[in-house]
C-alpha positions as CSV (number, residue, x, y, z in Angstrom):
1,X,5.5,10.0,27.2
2,X,2.1,11.5,27.0
3,X,2.0,15.3,26.5
4,X,-0.8,16.2,28.8
5,X,-2.9,19.1,27.5
6,X,-4.1,20.2,31.0
7,X,-2.8,23.7,31.7
8,X,-1.1,23.9,28.2
9,X,-1.7,26.9,26.1
10,X,-2.8,26.2,22.5
11,X,-3.0,28.8,19.7
12,X,-5.4,27.7,16.9
13,X,-5.9,29.5,13.6
14,X,-9.1,29.0,11.5
15,X,-10.9,28.7,14.8
16,X,-14.2,30.4,14.0
17,X,-15.8,27.2,12.7
18,X,-15.3,23.6,11.6
19,X,-12.2,21.7,12.7
20,X,-10.7,24.8,14.5
21,X,-13.8,25.5,16.6
22,X,-14.4,21.9,17.6
23,X,-10.7,21.5,18.4
24,X,-10.9,24.5,20.7
25,X,-14.0,23.0,22.5
26,X,-12.4,19.6,23.0
27,X,-9.1,21.0,24.1
28,X,-10.8,23.2,26.7
29,X,-12.7,20.2,28.0
30,X,-9.4,18.5,28.5
31,X,-8.1,21.3,30.6
32,X,-6.1,23.4,28.0
33,X,-6.0,27.1,27.8
34,X,-7.0,28.1,24.2
35,X,-6.4,31.2,22.0
36,X,-8.6,31.5,18.9
37,X,-7.5,33.3,15.8
38,X,-9.5,33.8,12.6
39,X,-11.4,36.2,10.3
40,X,-14.9,35.9,11.6
41,X,-14.9,38.2,14.6
42,X,-18.4,37.7,15.8
43,X,-18.2,33.9,15.6
44,X,-14.8,34.1,17.5
45,X,-16.3,36.3,20.2
46,X,-19.2,33.9,20.7
47,X,-16.9,30.9,20.9
48,X,-14.6,32.7,23.2
49,X,-17.5,33.6,25.5
50,X,-18.7,30.0,25.4
51,X,-15.3,28.5,26.3
52,X,-13.7,31.4,28.3
53,X,-11.1,31.4,25.6
54,X,-8.9,34.3,24.4
55,X,-9.5,35.3,20.8
56,X,-8.1,37.7,18.2
57,X,-9.5,38.5,14.8
58,X,-6.7,38.3,12.2
59,X,-5.9,37.2,8.7
60,X,-3.2,34.5,8.5
61,X,-1.8,36.2,5.5
62,X,-1.1,39.4,7.5
63,X,2.1,39.0,9.5
64,X,1.6,42.0,11.7
65,X,-1.9,40.8,12.7
66,X,-0.6,37.3,13.5
67,X,2.3,38.7,15.5
68,X,-0.1,40.8,17.5
69,X,-2.4,37.8,18.1
70,X,0.5,35.6,19.3
71,X,1.8,38.4,21.5
72,X,-1.6,39.0,23.0
73,X,-1.9,35.2,23.8
74,X,1.5,35.2,25.5
75,X,0.6,38.3,27.5
76,X,-2.7,36.7,28.6
77,X,-1.4,33.2,29.5
78,X,2.3,33.8,30.1
79,X,3.5,31.5,27.3
80,X,2.6,29.2,24.4
81,X,2.9,25.5,24.3
82,X,1.2,24.3,21.1
83,X,0.4,26.0,17.8
84,X,-2.2,24.5,15.4
85,X,-2.0,26.0,11.9
86,X,-5.4,25.1,10.8
87,X,-6.7,28.0,8.6
88,X,-7.6,26.8,5.2
89,X,-9.8,27.5,2.1
90,X,-10.5,25.8,-1.2
91,X,-11.4,27.6,-4.4
92,X,-13.9,26.2,-6.8
93,X,-13.2,25.1,-10.3
94,X,-10.3,24.3,-12.6
95,X,-7.3,26.4,-13.5
96,X,-9.0,27.2,-16.8
97,X,-12.1,28.8,-15.3
98,X,-10.9,29.8,-11.9
99,X,-9.8,33.5,-11.5
100,X,-6.1,33.5,-10.9
101,X,-6.6,35.6,-7.7
102,X,-8.7,32.8,-6.3
103,X,-6.0,30.2,-7.0
104,X,-3.3,32.4,-5.5
105,X,-5.5,33.3,-2.5
106,X,-5.9,29.5,-1.7
107,X,-2.1,29.1,-1.7
108,X,-1.6,32.2,0.3
109,X,-4.0,31.1,3.1
110,X,-3.2,27.4,3.2
111,X,0.6,27.5,2.7
112,X,1.8,31.0,3.3
113,X,-0.6,31.3,6.2
114,X,0.8,28.2,7.8
115,X,4.3,29.5,7.4
116,X,3.4,32.9,8.9
117,X,1.6,31.3,11.8
118,X,4.5,29.1,12.7
119,X,7.0,31.9,12.3
120,X,5.0,34.1,14.7
121,X,4.6,31.4,17.3
122,X,7.8,29.4,17.1
123,X,10.0,31.4,19.5
124,X,7.4,30.9,22.3
125,X,6.8,27.2,21.4
126,X,10.6,26.7,21.4
127,X,10.8,28.3,24.9
128,X,8.2,25.8,26.1
129,X,9.8,22.8,24.2
130,X,6.3,22.4,22.8
131,X,4.5,21.1,19.7
132,X,3.6,22.4,16.2
133,X,0.7,20.8,14.4
134,X,0.1,21.9,10.8
135,X,-3.1,20.8,9.1
136,X,-2.3,19.5,5.7
137,X,-4.7,17.1,3.9
138,X,-4.9,13.8,1.9
139,X,-4.7,16.3,-1.0
140,X,-0.9,16.5,-0.2
141,X,-0.4,13.0,-1.8
142,X,-3.4,12.7,-4.2
143,X,-4.7,14.6,-7.2
144,X,-8.2,15.5,-8.2
145,X,-9.4,17.8,-11.0
146,X,-10.7,21.1,-9.6
147,X,-8.2,21.1,-6.7
148,X,-4.9,22.3,-8.3
149,X,-4.2,25.2,-5.9
150,X,-5.5,23.2,-2.9
151,X,-3.4,20.1,-3.6
152,X,-0.3,22.2,-4.3
153,X,-0.7,24.2,-1.1
154,X,-1.3,21.1,1.1
155,X,1.7,19.3,-0.5
156,X,3.7,22.5,0.3
157,X,2.5,22.5,3.9
158,X,3.7,18.9,4.4
159,X,7.2,19.6,3.0
160,X,7.4,22.8,5.1
161,X,6.6,20.7,8.2
162,X,9.1,18.0,7.2
163,X,11.9,20.4,7.1
164,X,10.8,22.4,10.2
165,X,10.8,19.1,12.1
166,X,14.5,18.6,11.3
167,X,15.4,22.2,12.2
168,X,13.7,22.3,15.6
169,X,14.4,18.7,16.8
170,X,17.5,19.7,18.7
171,X,15.5,22.5,20.5
172,X,13.0,20.0,21.8
173,X,10.2,21.1,19.6
174,X,8.1,18.4,17.9
175,X,6.3,19.0,14.6
176,X,3.4,17.1,13.1
177,X,1.2,17.2,10.0
178,X,-2.4,16.2,9.9
179,X,-3.8,14.6,6.8
180,X,-7.6,14.5,6.9
181,X,-9.7,13.2,4.1
182,X,-13.2,14.9,3.5
183,X,-14.3,16.2,6.9
184,X,-18.0,17.2,7.3
185,X,-17.3,20.9,7.7
186,X,-18.9,23.9,6.1
187,X,-16.1,23.9,3.5
188,X,-16.9,20.4,2.3
189,X,-20.7,20.8,2.7
190,X,-20.5,24.0,0.5
191,X,-18.6,22.1,-2.2
192,X,-21.1,19.3,-2.2
193,X,-24.1,21.7,-2.3
194,X,-22.5,23.8,-5.2
195,X,-21.1,21.1,-7.4
196,X,-23.0,18.0,-8.5
197,X,-19.9,17.0,-10.4
198,X,-18.0,16.7,-7.1
199,X,-20.6,14.4,-5.6
200,X,-20.5,12.2,-8.6
201,X,-16.7,12.0,-8.4
202,X,-16.8,11.3,-4.6
203,X,-19.0,8.3,-5.3
204,X,-16.5,6.9,-7.8
205,X,-13.4,7.3,-5.6
206,X,-12.0,4.1,-4.1
207,X,-12.0,3.6,-0.3
208,X,-10.7,5.3,1.7
209,X,-10.6,8.4,-0.5
210,X,-14.4,8.4,-0.7
211,X,-14.8,8.6,3.1
212,X,-16.5,11.5,4.8
213,X,-15.5,11.8,8.4
214,X,-17.2,13.7,11.2
215,X,-15.6,16.8,12.7
216,X,-15.6,15.1,16.1
217,X,-13.7,12.1,14.9
218,X,-11.2,14.3,13.2
219,X,-10.6,16.4,16.3
220,X,-10.1,13.3,18.5
221,X,-7.4,12.2,16.1
222,X,-5.7,15.6,16.0
223,X,-5.7,15.9,19.8
224,X,-4.4,12.4,20.1
225,X,-1.6,13.4,17.7
226,X,-0.7,16.4,19.8
227,X,-0.8,14.4,23.1
228,X,1.6,11.8,21.6
229,X,3.6,14.4,19.7
230,X,3.1,12.4,16.5
231,X,4.8,13.4,13.3
232,X,1.9,12.3,11.1
233,X,-1.8,12.1,11.9
234,X,-4.1,10.4,9.3
235,X,-7.9,10.8,9.4
236,X,-8.9,8.1,8.9
237,X,-5.8,6.0,9.7
238,X,-6.1,4.1,6.5
239,X,-4.8,7.1,4.6
240,X,-1.3,6.1,5.7
241,X,-1.5,3.3,3.1
242,X,-2.5,5.8,0.4
243,X,0.5,8.0,1.2
244,X,2.7,4.9,1.1
245,X,1.4,4.1,-2.3
246,X,1.8,7.7,-3.5
247,X,4.0,6.7,-6.5
248,X,1.0,4.6,-7.8
249,X,-1.6,7.2,-6.8
250,X,0.2,9.9,-8.9
251,X,1.3,7.6,-11.7
252,X,0.4,7.7,-15.4
253,X,-1.7,4.7,-14.8
254,X,-3.7,6.5,-12.2
255,X,-4.1,9.5,-14.6
256,X,-5.4,7.2,-17.3
257,X,-7.9,5.5,-15.0
258,X,-9.3,8.8,-13.7
259,X,-9.8,10.0,-17.3
260,X,-11.3,6.8,-18.4
261,X,-13.8,6.6,-15.5
262,X,-15.3,10.0,-16.0
263,X,-12.5,12.5,-15.5
264,X,-12.9,14.3,-18.8
265,X,-16.7,14.5,-18.5
266,X,-16.5,15.6,-14.9
267,X,-14.1,18.4,-15.7
268,X,-16.4,19.9,-18.3
269,X,-19.4,19.6,-16.0
270,X,-17.5,21.2,-13.1
271,X,-16.4,24.1,-15.3
272,X,-20.0,24.7,-16.4
273,X,-21.2,24.6,-12.8
274,X,-18.6,27.1,-11.6
275,X,-19.4,29.5,-14.4
276,X,-23.1,29.3,-13.5
277,X,-22.3,29.9,-9.8
278,X,-20.4,33.1,-10.6
279,X,-18.1,32.8,-7.5
280,X,-14.9,31.1,-6.7
281,X,-15.5,30.0,-3.1
282,X,-18.2,28.2,-1.1
283,X,-21.1,30.2,0.5
284,X,-19.7,29.9,4.0
285,X,-16.2,31.1,3.1
286,X,-15.1,34.5,4.3
287,X,-13.6,34.9,0.8
288,X,-17.1,35.3,-0.6
289,X,-17.7,38.4,1.6
290,X,-14.2,40.0,1.2
């Protein structure tokens, strides 16, 4: 049966921009009550004013702040039906040139942040027999130089959700993971602006891994996944085939092909570009201003 969003309360992390902000706009348009959580307080305030949404500035790696944001949401709306763990970042560069703190921070936000978000919201979502959506990525079942921490965190997110799904099924809670490819957000635009090596690699990737999808198309897929309480949401849908072929995608043959068609040259170019940038995150990332 369709899980109608009208009059449901949805808690969204990473809601200040990109997928989170557009998800909030579209959910409100479909009659949902929305609570926004994220680090950029002024952007959250503006979006909250625009949508008449509740908002709370918090870091998803801070459990006390998340607990307070969820409690504030429940106090405001009387309950919580859906949680969308969307907050995510991506550090720039390889393991060799990336500061370890940047690598660890990527894992902390993407994986630990999702775990903390779900843990804070789960008692209320369970009471509502609601839905959990955790935003993973196509990076969960692919590998690309320069994305070690990001790929690791998104693979971890998927496995966390897979186990959570089994644990909560008897309680009537459904759990889904979303696997978007490159979405036209500030995060991806920053990488494309900063790294010519990334653009060159993107052009060489086979379909559908070279696809750049609009935020609107991504959000439509995510909300459809929530409404149908799907366990997997692929953006675009053709990524389901890539995941099915994961043993091939992550095989020694694939490693050899990536290296042969520019992988070694691309890594060196990327490392040079990141050294010249002198920072580990894109210009729009809050991490740059921390």
